Backbone as a ProteinNet text record, in pm:
[ID]
protein_1_A
[PRIMARY]
MSIYNSIGLHYSKTRVPDIRIVNKIIDLLNLPKNSIIADIGAGTGGYSLALANKGFLVNAIEPSLVMQKQAVEHPQVKWFTGYAENLPLLDNSVDTVVSILAIHHFSHLPKAFQEMHRIIKNGAIILLTFDIRLAQKIWLYDYFPFLWEDALQFLPLNEQINLIQINTKRRVEAIPLLLPYDLSDLFAAAGWRRPELYLQAEVRAGISSLALANQDLVDQGVKLLTADLSSEKWRKQYGDIHNLTEIDIGYRFIHTTLNN
[TERTIARY]
15848.3	15851.2	15824.6	15740.3	15735.6	15816	15901.7	15989.8	15984.4	15874.5	15847.8	15819.3	15829	15862.7	16006	16094.5	16243.3	16256.8	16218.4	16177.1	16114.3	15981	15859.9	15837.1	15944.5	15919.4	15850.3	15887.4	15853.2	15737.7	15689.7	15673	15551	15486.6	15333.3	15376.8	15460.2	15521.3	15546.1	15599.3	15616.1	15529.7	15450.1	15357.4	15217.8	15226.3	15039.8	14941.6	14831	14779.8	14715.4	14779.6	14717.1	14554.4	14509.2	14343.6	14325	14384.5	14381.7	14381.7	14462.4	14467.6	14329.1	14327.4	14172.2	14071.5	14064.2	13943.6	13916	14046.1	14059.6	14017.3	14056.5	13987.3	13866.8	13796.8	13671.8	13574.4	13637.8	13575.2	13584.6	13672.1	13715.4	13600.4	13611.5	13502.3	13356.9	13289.1	13181.1	13085.8	13111.6	13007.9	12914.7	12829.1	12774.1	12841.2	12838.5	12871	12812.2	12899.4	12915.9	12934.3	12971.8	13006.9	13156.9	13153.1	13262.3	13416.4	13507.6	13657.2	13746.6	13807.2	13919.4	14026.7	14113.1	14271.2	14361.2	14410.7	14528.2	14692.5	14730.8	14899.5	14854	14791.4	14724.8	14827.3	14921.9	15068.3	15026.6	15058.4	15006	14845.6	14770.4	14638.6	14607	14690.4	14665.2	14572.2	14540.6	14421.7	14333.8	14339.2	14223.7	14135.5	14202	14145.5	14080.6	14173.1	14113.2	13937.8	13962.1	13835.9	13747.9	13777.4	13678.6	13636.2	13715.4	13664.3	13544.2	13556.6	13483.1	13341.4	13329.6	13198.8	13218.4	13331.4	13291.7	13346.4	13346.8	13374.9	13492.2	13605	13716.1	13763.8	13818	13898	14030.8	14125.1	14236.6	14341.7	14414.8	14489.2	14629.3	14730.8	14865.8	14910.9	15033.4	15133.8	15205.1	15249.2	15348.8	15278.7	15331.9	15245	15297.4	15437.7	15498.6	15435.1	15390.9	15294.9	15164.2	15080.1	14989.4	14948.3	15052.4	15048.5	15074.3	15106.7	15116.4	14979.6	14908.9	14755.9	14671.4	14603.7	14513.7	14383.1	14322.9	14229.1	14086	13975.7	13882.1	13757.1	13639.2	13511.1	13511.9	13538.9	13491.9	13606.9	13742.5	13822.2	13848.6	13866.5	13859.1	14044.5	14116.7	14233.5	14213.7	14308.6	14329.3	14508	14558.3	14685	14685.4	14753.3	14756	14840.6	14850.3	14929.4	14813.3	14853.1	14762.5	14762.8	14825.7	14836.9	14754.7	14692.2	14596.6	14535	14407.2	14373.9	14247	14246.5	14202	14038.3	13987.5	13844.7	13776.8	13630.5	13558.6	13537.9	13472.6	13438.1	13330.4	13323.3	13224.5	13168.6	13284.7	13244.7	13267.7	13331.1	13372.1	13332.4	13259.9	13220.4	13330.5	13470.2	13527.9	13678.1	13768.5	13931	14001.2	14094.6	14202.4	14328.2	14450.4	14610.6	14671.8	14727.4	14788.1	14966.7	15016.5	15160.5	15199.5	15147.5	15169.1	15215.8	15166.7	15157.9	15324.3	15414.6	15542.3	15607.9	15537.8	15584	15535.9	15419.2	15358.8	15431.9	15469.5	15529.1	15485.4	15356.2	15317.8	15178.7	15219.9	15088.5	15006.3	14994.7	14869.9	14769.3	14831.1	14762.7	14716.5	14768	14724.3	14589.5	14604.7	14500.6	14406.3	14395.5	14271.5	14237.3	14289.1	14248.2	14150.9	14202.5	14109.6	13993	14001.6	13852.5	13776.3	13828.3	13776.6	13689.3	13748.4	13679.8	13553.5	13592.7	13489	13352.6	13248.9	13122.3	13109.2	13103.2	13098.3	13158.6	13214.9	13239.8	13381.4	13448.6	13592.8	13727	13801.8	13939.3	14008.9	14070.8	14155.8	14299.2	14391.7	14525.9	14644.7	14706.2	14776.8	14922.7	14989.8	15103	15205.1	15314.1	15397.1	15476.1	15532.8	15587.9	15702.9	15834.4	15932	15931.4	15927.7	15946.4	15883.5	15753.7	15662.3	15726	15815.7	15832.3	15961.7	15946	16087.9	16195.6	16316.7	16437.4	16456.5	16405.7	16405.3	16557.7	16605.3	16706.6	16696.5	16588.6	16642.1	16735.3	16719.5	16784.4	16954.9	16980.6	17102.9	17181.6	17127.7	17163	17170.5	17055	17053.7	17013.1	17085.6	17088.7	16995.9	17045.2	16986.1	16854.1	16771.1	16649.2	16593.3	16660.9	16593.8	16638.2	16762.7	16775.2	16688.5	16676.3	16574.1	16442.9	16373.7	16259.9	16227.5	16334.9	16354.9	16315.2	16348.6	16325.1	16151.8	16070.3	15924.1	15865	15750.3	15677.6	15627.3	15618.4	15562.8	15440.4	15408.8	15217.6	15149	15207.3	15103.8	15078.8	15210.1	15250	15153.2	15149	15055.6	14922.9	14847.2	14740.1	14695.2	14828.6	14762.5	14748.1	14825.7	14815.3	14678.8	14622.5	14488.2	14379.2	14391	14292.2	14284.8	14423.5	14396.2	14335.3	14380.1	14329.8	14244.7	14156	14041.8	13920.8	13947	13889.5	13786.1	13876.5	13802	13853.1	13772.1	13790.9	13912	14003	14110.3	14136.1	14117.9	14169.9	14301.8	14390.4	14504.3	14466.9	14479.2	14475.5	14614	14681.3	14790.9	14745.4	14842.6	14847.7	14951.2	14928.5	14993.3	15050.8	15170.6	15235.6	15225.6	15144.4	15176.7	15287.7	15314.9	15450.9	15458.4	15297.6	15322	15241.2	15271.1	15226	15216.1	15161	15163.2	15227	15198	15237.8	15412.2	15487.9	15631.4	15671.8	15587.3	15658.3	15787.4	15844.1	15978	15979.4	15915.7	15941.6	15821	15775.1	15691.6	15761.9	15893.1	15945.1	16063.6	15973.7	16039.4	16091.8	15984.3	16008.4	16078.2	16133.7	16154.5	16276.9	16416	16491.1	16563.8	16503.7	16524.3	16525.4	16394.6	16323.5	16405.3	16519.5	16571.4	16691	16699.9	16834	16794.9	16671	16599.3	16605.5	16650.8	16687.9	16558.9	16461.2	16341.6	16230	16244.4	16203.3	16253.8	16351.8	16402.1	16382.7	16363.8	16299.3	16182.5	16100.1	15939.7	15946	16016.3	16058.3	16126.1	16077.3	16143.9	16222.1	16221.7	16333.7	16477.2	16471.9	16579.6	16624.4	16514	16520.9	16642.5	16578	16626	16765.2	16803	16885.9	17058.6	17156.6	17298.8	17300.4	17305.7	17331.8	17453.8	17522.5	17668	17610.3	17534.2	17487.7	17410.8	17352.1	17226.5	17310.3	17396.1	17486.9	17571.2	17629.7	17687.6	17612.5	17493.8	17381.8	17336.7	17340.4	17271.4	17396.6	17523.3	17630.9	17647.2	17641.4	17623.5	17527.3	17408.9	17300.8	17284.6	17337.4	17348	17491.7	17579.5	17686.4	17648.3	17541.5	17532.5	17405	17324.2	17189.7	17287.7	17371.7	17449.2	17532.7	17571.6	17667.1	17590.9	17440.5	17355.4	17381.4	17475.4	17463.1	17329.8	17271.8	17134.9	17026.8	17027.3	16940	16992	17096	17170.1	17106.7	17128.1	17121.5	16968.6	16910.2	16757.5	16647.4	16679.4	16605.6	16466.5	16464.6	16367.7	16241.3	16239.9	16192.9	16075.9	16110.4	16031	15897.1	15920.8	15825.1	15688	15719.3	15596.1	15529.2	15436.6	15311	15310.3	15290	15259.2	15343.2	15378.1	15466.5	15432.4	15451.5	15397.2	15534.6	15555.6	15694.9	15651.4	15520.6	15539.7	15407	15358.4	15239.3	15125.1	15051.3	14915	14790.7	14708.5	14583.2	14523.9	14545.7	14453.5	14328.3	14231.5	14067.7	14034.1	13998.5	13935.5	13783.4	13703.9	13540	13523.6	13419	13352.1	13283.5	13311.8	13282.4	13150	13033.7	12902.3	12822.8
-2809.8	-2952.6	-3042.4	-3146	-3256.4	-3346.7	-3397.4	-3458.4	-3622.4	-3628	-3775.5	-3758.1	-3609.2	-3634.7	-3663.1	-3668.7	-3711.9	-3871.7	-3924.9	-4070.5	-4148.1	-4064.4	-4142.9	-4255.6	-4227.8	-4310.6	-4443.8	-4482.3	-4664.2	-4684.8	-4593	-4616.5	-4717.4	-4705.5	-4777.8	-4942.4	-4986.7	-5128.2	-5191	-5140.2	-5161.2	-5125.8	-5031.8	-4978.9	-5031.6	-5146.6	-5189	-5185.4	-5159.4	-5153.5	-5263.4	-5278	-5409.2	-5410.3	-5552.8	-5533.7	-5528	-5576.1	-5566.3	-5400.1	-5340.1	-5187.7	-5129.2	-5160.3	-5082.8	-5113.6	-5291.8	-5322.7	-5248	-5218.6	-5143.6	-5011	-4967.8	-4769.5	-4785.6	-4898	-4879.9	-4906.4	-4999	-4999	-4883.7	-4807.8	-4730.4	-4606	-4582.7	-4506.1	-4493	-4633.3	-4656.8	-4572.4	-4567.9	-4471.3	-4570	-4525.5	-4596	-4586.9	-4683.5	-4637.5	-4546.1	-4483.1	-4355	-4225	-4253	-4139.6	-4096.2	-3987.9	-3896.2	-3887.3	-3952.2	-3956.3	-3853.3	-3789.9	-3709.3	-3802.3	-3841.1	-3892.6	-3811.3	-3776	-3661.7	-3708.1	-3657.8	-3710.9	-3865.3	-3863.6	-3998.8	-4090.3	-3984.8	-4085.5	-4081.5	-4255.5	-4295.8	-4348.7	-4319.1	-4367.4	-4509.4	-4572.6	-4735	-4749.5	-4659.7	-4674.5	-4577.7	-4480.7	-4427.9	-4514.7	-4598.3	-4694.4	-4842.7	-4852.9	-4961.5	-4901.9	-4815.7	-4741.1	-4742.4	-4657.8	-4663.9	-4824.2	-4912.2	-5026.7	-5087.5	-5039.3	-5054.2	-4974.6	-4917.1	-4849.5	-4684.9	-4643	-4500.4	-4418.9	-4272.7	-4187.5	-4076.2	-4071.9	-4065.3	-3909	-3811.4	-3669.2	-3708.2	-3781.5	-3781.1	-3660.3	-3591.3	-3482.7	-3490.6	-3496.2	-3549.1	-3441.2	-3370	-3249	-3303.9	-3430.5	-3457	-3519.6	-3472.4	-3517.8	-3657.3	-3664	-3790.6	-3906.3	-3901.9	-3977.6	-4009.9	-3869.9	-3881.8	-3980.9	-3959.6	-3996.1	-4195.5	-4215.8	-4374.7	-4432.4	-4345.1	-4361.1	-4476.5	-4550.8	-4647.4	-4566.3	-4519.6	-4440.5	-4521.6	-4465.2	-4513.2	-4410.4	-4440.5	-4336.8	-4299.5	-4327.1	-4251	-4186.2	-4193.1	-4102	-4007.5	-3864.2	-3756.9	-3688.7	-3677.3	-3624.7	-3450.5	-3411.7	-3261.8	-3248.9	-3156.3	-3137.2	-3005.8	-3058.3	-2969.5	-3037.3	-2948.6	-2983.5	-2962.1	-3041.9	-3067.3	-2930.5	-2864.2	-2729.6	-2609.8	-2682.6	-2575.9	-2669.7	-2719.7	-2823.4	-2783.4	-2824.2	-2737.2	-2829.4	-2816.5	-2843	-2746.6	-2767	-2638.5	-2706.8	-2594.2	-2636	-2714.8	-2818	-2932.7	-2992.3	-3014.2	-3097.5	-3234.9	-3300.8	-3425.7	-3500.5	-3610.1	-3692	-3729.6	-3748.4	-3834.7	-3787.9	-3775	-3766.9	-3885.6	-3933.9	-4025.1	-4010	-4021.2	-4004.9	-4087.8	-4187.2	-4336.6	-4300.2	-4313.3	-4285.5	-4148.3	-4039.8	-3917.4	-3807.7	-3799.7	-3689.7	-3643.4	-3731.1	-3703.2	-3630.6	-3617.8	-3537.4	-3402.3	-3336.4	-3260.4	-3125.3	-2994.9	-2882.2	-2833.4	-2838.2	-2761.7	-2848.6	-2914.1	-3052.3	-2953.2	-2838.6	-2762.2	-2715.4	-2667.5	-2611.5	-2742.4	-2846.1	-2944.8	-3003.6	-3003	-3076.4	-2985.7	-2838.4	-2759.5	-2758.9	-2791.6	-2825.2	-2910.2	-3017	-3150.2	-3125.7	-3074.7	-3025.3	-2922.7	-2820.8	-2742.3	-2816.6	-2919.3	-2960.2	-3065.7	-3136.9	-3232.9	-3194.7	-3260	-3236.1	-3288.9	-3413.8	-3421.8	-3604.1	-3637.2	-3786.2	-3832.3	-3892	-3898.6	-3909	-3862	-3828.8	-3964.3	-4012.2	-4167.2	-4119.8	-4171.5	-4120.7	-4252.1	-4316.8	-4380.9	-4347.1	-4346.1	-4272.1	-4410.7	-4313.7	-4426.5	-4361.5	-4418	-4340.6	-4479.4	-4415.2	-4533.4	-4552.8	-4460.8	-4472.7	-4572.6	-4642.5	-4741.5	-4904.3	-4859.2	-4988.3	-5087.7	-5196.6	-5283.6	-5252	-5254.9	-5218	-5347	-5390.8	-5505.2	-5498.4	-5598.3	-5623.4	-5489.2	-5456.3	-5352.1	-5270.6	-5194.5	-5127.1	-5127.7	-5255.7	-5246.7	-5262.7	-5275.6	-5249.7	-5137.3	-5040.1	-4904.3	-4817.6	-4810.3	-4754.2	-4587.8	-4538.4	-4426	-4409.9	-4503.7	-4539.1	-4484.9	-4551.1	-4522.8	-4391	-4299.9	-4222.9	-4115.5	-4098.5	-4015.5	-4018.4	-4152.9	-4137.2	-4104.3	-4066.5	-4017.1	-3836.2	-3810.1	-3672.9	-3609.4	-3724.4	-3706.7	-3693.4	-3646.4	-3609.7	-3709.5	-3719.1	-3849.8	-3881.1	-3979.9	-3984.1	-3909.3	-3900.3	-3782.7	-3624.8	-3624.4	-3480.3	-3494.6	-3574.9	-3579.9	-3540.1	-3657.6	-3670.5	-3528.6	-3440.4	-3307.6	-3198.5	-3189.9	-3134.4	-3137.5	-3263.3	-3313.9	-3214.8	-3261.9	-3205	-3075.5	-2993.6	-2838.6	-2784.9	-2849.2	-2764	-2801.5	-2932.9	-2965.2	-2968.9	-2968	-2974.3	-3107.7	-3197	-3366.3	-3446.6	-3564	-3656.9	-3750.9	-3815.6	-3892.7	-4013.3	-4112.7	-4250	-4304.5	-4395	-4430.7	-4596.9	-4660.9	-4806	-4852.6	-4954	-5021.8	-5110.4	-5098.3	-5155.8	-5259.2	-5389.3	-5501.6	-5508.2	-5514.5	-5603.5	-5717.9	-5775.5	-5936.2	-5915.5	-6038.7	-6081.5	-6068.3	-6084.8	-6067.1	-5941.5	-5835.2	-5692.7	-5684.9	-5626.1	-5566.4	-5480	-5402.1	-5243.6	-5230.2	-5220.2	-5234.6	-5138.8	-5060.3	-4962.1	-4982.1	-4892.6	-4892.8	-5027.2	-5048.9	-5177.6	-5328.4	-5283.1	-5413.7	-5559	-5523.9	-5650.5	-5701	-5667.3	-5719	-5862	-5943.6	-6118.1	-6150	-6056.5	-6080.3	-5977.6	-6023.8	-5940.5	-5909.2	-6010.9	-6035.6	-5902.2	-5866.9	-5743.1	-5644.9	-5584.9	-5470.6	-5468.1	-5610	-5602.2	-5549.4	-5550.3	-5489	-5338.8	-5286.2	-5140.9	-5077.6	-5179	-5099.3	-5117.9	-5202.2	-5189.7	-5054	-5066.4	-4933.8	-4803.5	-4789	-4675.2	-4623.4	-4716	-4727.2	-4669.8	-4662.6	-4626.9	-4476.6	-4361.8	-4251.4	-4238.9	-4314.6	-4288.9	-4373.9	-4461.8	-4493.8	-4443.4	-4375.2	-4325.1	-4188.8	-4126.2	-3979.8	-3974.8	-4108.1	-4136.3	-4101.8	-4075.9	-4101.3	-4245.1	-4255.3	-4371.6	-4433.7	-4388.1	-4471.3	-4541	-4452.4	-4575.6	-4695.7	-4639.2	-4721.3	-4848.7	-4816.5	-4932	-4999.7	-4969.5	-5027.2	-5113.8	-5082.3	-5177	-5269.5	-5249.3	-5332.5	-5442.7	-5436.2	-5524.8	-5592.8	-5528.7	-5619.4	-5724.8	-5650.2	-5749.8	-5885.4	-5843.6	-5951.8	-6072.6	-6002.7	-6129.1	-6190.1	-6110.5	-6185.1	-6320.2	-6287.4	-6349.9	-6477	-6458.9	-6585.9	-6628.9	-6609.4	-6660.4	-6750.5	-6731.7	-6762.3	-6703.1	-6599.1	-6516.3	-6461.3	-6440.4	-6334.7	-6416.5	-6531.2	-6630.1	-6699.7	-6717.1	-6770.7	-6618.7	-6522.3	-6428.8	-6382.7	-6390.1	-6303.2	-6391.3	-6515.7	-6601.9	-6663.2	-6610.2	-6654.9	-6518.9	-6455.1	-6382.6	-6441.8	-6533.4	-6612.4	-6704	-6711.7	-6748.4	-6671.4	-6544.9	-6434.5	-6436	-6414.1	-6394.2	-6248.8	-6186.3	-6010.9	-5969.8	-5818.9	-5781.2	-5607.7	-5537.2	-5413.5	-5330.3	-5261.9	-5173.9	-5021.5	-4950.4	-4832.4	-4773.8	-4884.2	-4789.4	-4786.5	-4675.1	-4653.2	-4582.2	-4635.5	-4537.6	-4445.8	-4317.1	-4213.9	-4217.2	-4232.1	-4212.2	-4095.1	-4003.3	-3881.1	-3861.3	-3824	-3784	-3674.7	-3616.1	-3478.5	-3499.6	-3419.8	-3404.4	-3381.4	-3463.1	-3438.5	-3421.3
-7577.4	-7671	-7560.2	-7548.2	-7491.7	-7504.2	-7375.4	-7385.4	-7486.8	-7486.8	-7564.8	-7707	-7762.7	-7921.8	-7939.8	-7836.1	-7858.2	-7813.5	-7723.2	-7695.9	-7689.2	-7750.9	-7776.2	-7906.9	-8006.7	-8090.8	-8149.4	-8062.5	-8020	-7909.1	-7866.6	-7739.5	-7741.4	-7821.8	-7838.2	-7848.8	-7870.5	-7891.1	-7732.2	-7671.5	-7553.6	-7431.7	-7444.7	-7331.5	-7407	-7389.9	-7399.8	-7301.5	-7308.6	-7168.4	-7101.4	-7001.6	-6922.2	-6874.3	-6902.8	-6910.2	-6773	-6659.5	-6542.6	-6490.2	-6547.8	-6483.7	-6557	-6649.1	-6722	-6647.6	-6646	-6535.4	-6394.8	-6318.9	-6199.2	-6235	-6349.5	-6364.7	-6334.6	-6463.4	-6496.1	-6338.5	-6242.2	-6151.1	-6043.7	-6056	-5934.7	-6030.3	-6155.1	-6192.6	-6167.1	-6181	-6142.3	-6193.1	-6368.9	-6410.6	-6549.8	-6592.2	-6701.8	-6820.5	-6915.8	-7063.9	-7132.4	-7197.4	-7291.3	-7210.7	-7100.9	-7024.7	-7070.8	-7001.9	-7113.9	-7002	-7048.1	-6989.9	-7070.4	-6979.5	-7018.3	-6982.2	-7063	-7012.8	-7041.4	-6954.3	-6944.4	-6945	-7033.7	-7072.7	-7125.7	-7223.7	-7310.5	-7346.1	-7389.9	-7463.7	-7601.6	-7618.6	-7781.4	-7758.2	-7664.2	-7622.3	-7615.2	-7570	-7500.6	-7467.7	-7331.2	-7223	-7270.2	-7377.7	-7429.2	-7504.1	-7556	-7662.2	-7595.3	-7472.9	-7430.1	-7338.5	-7274.7	-7222.7	-7328	-7455.1	-7548.7	-7590.2	-7603	-7626.6	-7532.5	-7394	-7313.8	-7304.4	-7411.9	-7401.8	-7353.8	-7334	-7302	-7406.4	-7403	-7460.5	-7406.5	-7491.9	-7412.2	-7501.2	-7404.1	-7447.6	-7440.2	-7522.8	-7503.9	-7511.5	-7418.7	-7409.5	-7414.2	-7484.7	-7494.8	-7576.5	-7523.7	-7574.7	-7699.8	-7684.9	-7796.6	-7945.2	-8020.5	-8199.1	-8217.2	-8178.3	-8183.9	-8113.1	-7994.5	-7943.6	-8001.6	-8018.1	-8067.9	-8218.8	-8289.9	-8425.6	-8440.2	-8336	-8295.1	-8259.7	-8233.6	-8173.6	-8267.8	-8234.6	-8321.7	-8325.6	-8450.6	-8447	-8388.4	-8293.6	-8277.6	-8256.3	-8293.9	-8334.9	-8181.9	-8091.1	-7983.3	-7892.6	-7969.2	-7894.2	-7957.1	-7898.6	-7952.7	-7904.4	-8000	-7960.7	-7941.1	-7810.7	-7815.7	-7784.1	-7875.6	-7827.9	-7703.2	-7621.7	-7462.7	-7354	-7273	-7122.1	-6994	-6902.3	-6840.2	-6729.3	-6728.6	-6680.9	-6730.6	-6866.1	-6951.2	-7049.6	-6992.8	-7070.2	-7148.7	-7264.4	-7402	-7380.3	-7283.7	-7264.2	-7172.2	-7201.8	-7147.8	-6969.6	-6898	-6756.6	-6778.4	-6659.2	-6666.4	-6802.3	-6869.7	-7014.7	-6981	-6898.3	-6909.1	-6744.8	-6748.2	-6645	-6525.6	-6588.3	-6523.1	-6563.1	-6473.5	-6554.1	-6497	-6580.3	-6558.2	-6611.3	-6549.2	-6560.6	-6556.8	-6627.7	-6599.3	-6599.1	-6491.2	-6497.4	-6530.2	-6513	-6625.8	-6547	-6424.4	-6329	-6291.2	-6284.9	-6254	-6368.8	-6476.8	-6604.3	-6591.7	-6510.4	-6516.1	-6486.7	-6509	-6483.2	-6348.5	-6286.4	-6189.4	-6138.3	-6099.9	-6020.8	-5945.9	-5872.2	-5829.2	-5962.4	-6042.9	-6172.7	-6221.3	-6226.1	-6324.8	-6207.8	-6111.1	-6050.4	-6034.8	-6026.7	-6050.7	-6200.5	-6313.9	-6444.5	-6435.5	-6408.7	-6369.1	-6308	-6212.2	-6086.9	-6201.2	-6288.1	-6356.6	-6505.4	-6539.3	-6624.5	-6583	-6475.5	-6451.3	-6400.9	-6441.7	-6391.1	-6228	-6188.3	-6068.3	-6033.9	-6155.3	-6121	-6055.5	-6062.9	-5987.6	-6061.9	-5981.3	-6076.4	-6023.4	-6125.2	-6096.4	-6194	-6083	-6136.5	-6061.1	-6167.8	-6123.2	-6123.8	-6006	-5968.5	-5879	-5834.4	-5752.6	-5661.5	-5552.6	-5439.9	-5426	-5459.5	-5451.9	-5305.3	-5202.8	-5047.7	-5041.5	-5096.8	-5021.7	-5103.9	-5193.8	-5255.5	-5156.2	-5201	-5137.1	-5278.9	-5217	-5298.9	-5373.1	-5473.2	-5553.6	-5617.3	-5663.8	-5749.5	-5857.5	-5917.1	-6033.5	-6012.2	-5857.9	-5810.4	-5775.1	-5796.2	-5800.1	-5899.7	-6011	-6167.5	-6194.2	-6166.5	-6220.3	-6110.4	-5993	-5886.4	-5906.8	-6017.7	-6030.6	-6044	-6080	-6104.4	-5953.9	-5833.5	-5696.8	-5694.1	-5699.5	-5658.5	-5751.4	-5902.8	-5935.1	-5879.6	-5882.6	-5802.3	-5685.7	-5620.6	-5465.2	-5511.2	-5638.5	-5644.3	-5644.9	-5666.1	-5712.6	-5575.7	-5577.2	-5417.5	-5377.7	-5235.7	-5187.3	-5219.6	-5175.9	-5200.7	-5091.5	-4989.2	-4905.8	-4937.6	-4986.3	-5041.7	-5211.8	-5244.2	-5383.3	-5352.5	-5216.9	-5175.1	-5099.6	-5041.7	-5004.4	-5101.5	-5235.7	-5310.5	-5370.6	-5404	-5443.2	-5377.7	-5231.7	-5138.5	-5125	-5140.5	-5150.5	-5269.4	-5385.7	-5486.2	-5566	-5487	-5556.4	-5450.9	-5350.2	-5203.8	-5167.6	-5275.4	-5299.4	-5179.2	-5153.8	-5070.2	-5127.6	-5103.3	-5168.2	-5086	-5165.8	-5133.7	-5196.3	-5128.4	-5226.6	-5224.8	-5334.9	-5336.8	-5441.2	-5334.4	-5383.3	-5522.6	-5592.6	-5733.6	-5722.1	-5667.6	-5676.4	-5826.3	-5847.6	-5979.4	-6008.8	-6090.7	-6139.7	-6223.6	-6251.2	-6288.2	-6439.7	-6506.5	-6673.4	-6707.1	-6640.7	-6710	-6845.9	-6930.8	-7089	-7069.7	-6980.7	-6989.7	-6945.6	-7006.8	-6943.4	-6922.1	-6814.6	-6733.5	-6637.9	-6564.6	-6515.8	-6456	-6334.2	-6255.7	-6308.9	-6423.7	-6468.8	-6531.6	-6499.4	-6559.2	-6415.2	-6317	-6176.2	-6176.2	-6263.5	-6244.4	-6389.5	-6486.5	-6620.9	-6621.5	-6575.4	-6589.2	-6718.5	-6797.9	-6967.9	-7057.2	-7002.8	-7054.3	-7075.6	-6960.8	-6961.5	-7018.1	-7094.7	-7191.2	-7357.6	-7325.5	-7489.1	-7492.5	-7578.3	-7606.1	-7625.4	-7692.3	-7738.6	-7608.4	-7508.7	-7376.3	-7292.4	-7327.3	-7227.2	-7304.1	-7424.1	-7478.4	-7432	-7390.5	-7363.9	-7212.6	-7139.6	-6997.9	-6983.2	-6968.9	-6954.2	-6857.7	-6755.6	-6641.5	-6713.4	-6779.9	-6873.8	-6956	-7063.5	-7173.3	-7171.9	-7051.4	-7040.6	-6951	-6879.4	-6784.8	-6865.1	-6782.6	-6876.5	-6916.9	-7044.6	-7111.6	-7094	-7038.2	-7014.7	-6874.8	-6773.9	-6643	-6681.1	-6804.6	-6858.3	-6896.7	-6971.5	-7077.1	-6948.6	-6832.3	-6717.9	-6670.6	-6645.2	-6593.3	-6651.7	-6813.8	-6885.7	-6872.4	-6898.7	-6909.1	-6806.4	-6679.4	-6571.2	-6582	-6587.4	-6576.1	-6704.9	-6824.2	-6905.8	-6852	-6788.5	-6773.8	-6641.3	-6526.9	-6429.4	-6452.8	-6577.8	-6633.8	-6706.7	-6765.9	-6834.1	-6748.8	-6662.7	-6539	-6418.6	-6434.4	-6341.1	-6194.3	-6192.8	-6095.5	-6028.5	-6148.4	-6105.1	-6015.1	-6080.3	-6033.4	-5909.4	-5874.4	-5761.3	-5643.4	-5664.6	-5596.8	-5566.3	-5666.2	-5687.5	-5722.1	-5753	-5824.9	-5734.5	-5590.6	-5504.8	-5577.7	-5616.4	-5700.4	-5760.8	-5840	-5907.8	-5837.3	-5703.9	-5623	-5620.5	-5645	-5602	-5760.6	-5699.1	-5871.5	-5828.9	-5732.2	-5763.1	-5656	-5661.9	-5556.4	-5547.5	-5411.8	-5412.3	-5435.9	-5548.5	-5589.6	-5580.6	-5501.7	-5471.8	-5550.9	-5677.5	-5740.6	-5678.8	-5692.3	-5605.9	-5727.8	-5716.7	-5736.6	-5669.8	-5700.1	-5626.5	-5689.4	-5586.9	-5596.6	-5529.1	-5605.9	-5533.2	-5579.4	-5484.6	-5506.2	-5425.3	-5469.5	-5395.3	-5275.5	-5180.6	-5074.6	-5055.6	-5052	-5089	-4928.4
[MASK]
++++++++++++++++++++++++++++++++++++++++++++++++++++++++++++++++++++++++++++++++++++++++++++++++++++++++++++++++++++++++++++++++++++++++++++++++++++++++++++++++++++++++++++++++++++++++++++++++++++++++++++++++++++++++++++++++++++++++++++++++++++++++++++++++++++

């Protein structure tokens, strides 16, 4: 059973697709409207819907029915229940593949990459992923140190790229995603300039690394952050971050194309 059957009940409320991410994906895809996109690990379908609204046809693949039921219906989005390692699509049946902040949940990355390559005709595979080793260690990890420790268990970017190259024989490019201060998609580090967001249980519930963590440790971090925000300690120690409008915290687009 997908972990999101238990933690994804209100996911769509805080994980609202950010139009800047959507536009970057479309730019990287470089395909005409009405092209068929497979969105792997589509969640509640936020990015599938956003791409459909831009004129694309989307096959949204997601194992969790809890997540699927939160999706907004769209005539150009077709839903499939399935896992990345065994995609319920025919060979060469889509023009391109996207997967947005999902591959760290896949159980077998080599098989998932093979499957993405199998279903695609000749377009790009676009992944949004992260490598904490490329990140600045911002204030967030002082309050929730387990987020840093847990993220170190995920494959480094160069190993992700190596797996893609081995299993798809594609050319791979990594492109930094600098996080703006006002992201609408509230994933783990999205509130880097808005610490008060992490005090909201609904926001934390939409971040898998917080929702699945030891809740005693989460509560400790929330209490400390609440106290430091109230006493102005946070502002005095970390307030300079408000001078930044975007930041590199290790998020990367992986853009893969065929070797022609």
